[in-house]
C-alpha positions in Angstrom: 0.1 -0.1 0.3 1.6 3.1 -1.2 1.4 6.6 0.4 -0.5 9.3 -1.1 1.6 12.9 -0.7 -0.6 15.1 1.4 -1.6 18.9 0.2 1.2 21.1 1.9 -0.5 24.8 2.7 1.5 26.9 -0.1 2.0 29.5 2.6 2.8 28.1 6.0 6.5 28.7 5.7 6.0 32.3 4.9 3.4 32.6 8.5 5.8 30.5 10.5 8.9 33.0 9.6 6.1 35.5 10.5 5.0 34.5 13.4 8.9 34.2 15.0 9.5 37.7 13.5 6.4 39.4 14.8 7.3 37.7 18.3 11.0 39.1 18.2 12.4 36.0 18.7 15.4 33.5 17.6 14.8 30.3 16.5 15.7 29.1 19.5 14.0 31.6 21.5 10.8 30.1 19.5 11.5 26.8 20.9 11.9 27.7 24.7 8.9 30.1 24.0 7.1 27.3 22.9 8.1 24.7 25.6 9.6 22.1 22.9 13.6 22.0 23.9 13.5 18.2 24.4 11.5 18.2 21.1 13.1 19.8 18.2 16.3 21.9 17.7 17.0 25.0 16.0 18.0 23.3 12.6 14.6 22.1 12.9 12.6 25.4 12.8 15.1 26.7 10.0 13.5 23.6 7.6 10.0 24.9 8.4 10.7 28.4 7.7 12.4 27.5 3.9 9.6 25.3 3.4 11.9 22.2 3.3 10.0 20.3 5.5 6.5 20.4 7.1 6.5 20.6 10.7 4.5 17.8 13.2 0.5 19.1 14.3 2.3 19.6 17.5 4.3 21.9 16.4 1.9 23.8 15.0 -0.4 23.5 17.8 2.5 25.3 19.5 3.1 28.1 16.8 -0.6 28.6 17.1 -0.7 29.0 21.2 2.4 31.1 21.0 0.7 33.6 18.0 -2.5 33.2 20.1 -4.2 32.4 16.8 -6.4 29.5 15.9 -4.0 26.9 14.4 -6.6 27.1 11.2 -5.3 30.9 10.5 -1.8 29.4 10.6 -2.5 26.3 8.0 -5.2 28.0 5.6 -3.6 29.7 2.7 -7.1 31.8 2.4 -6.8 33.5 5.8 -3.8 35.6 7.3 -2.2 36.4 10.1 -3.4 39.1 12.5 -1.1 42.2 11.4 -0.2 42.3 15.5 1.2 39.0 17.1 0.6 37.7 19.4 -2.7 38.2 19.2 -4.5 40.0 22.1 -7.5 37.7 21.9 -7.2 34.9 19.9 -7.7 35.5 16.4 -9.6 33.0 13.9 -7.7 34.8 11.3 -8.3 37.0 8.5 -9.9 36.1 5.6 -8.2 37.3 2.5 -9.3 40.0 -0.1 -8.8 38.3 -3.6 -7.0 41.0 -4.4 -4.1 40.8 -1.7 -3.7 37.2 -2.7 -0.1 38.2 -3.7 0.5 39.8 -0.3 1.9 38.4 2.8 -0.7 39.9 5.3 -3.9 41.7 4.6 -4.7 44.6 6.7 -7.4 44.5 9.6 
């Protein structure tokens, strides 16, 4: 039985990098903030941010919690992250306007 390739979000790496930078953290600082020092290393964060690897679900959850956004906002290419992170109130993401598809973030 073969494994089917899972569809990957096109903007995931961009969003993960945006989260870390918006939080003002180094890659190691992000790992500490997410409480994952025993699970991942700096090189893992790097591979996620340059789209070489897709993070495990629990790492995506940790990113979302660090940014105070719903996991859907991180994964869904049709949603932008809120302008300010961490979000004051848990954000479900910002629905993208079709005219902003080429931009990295929409305006609130």
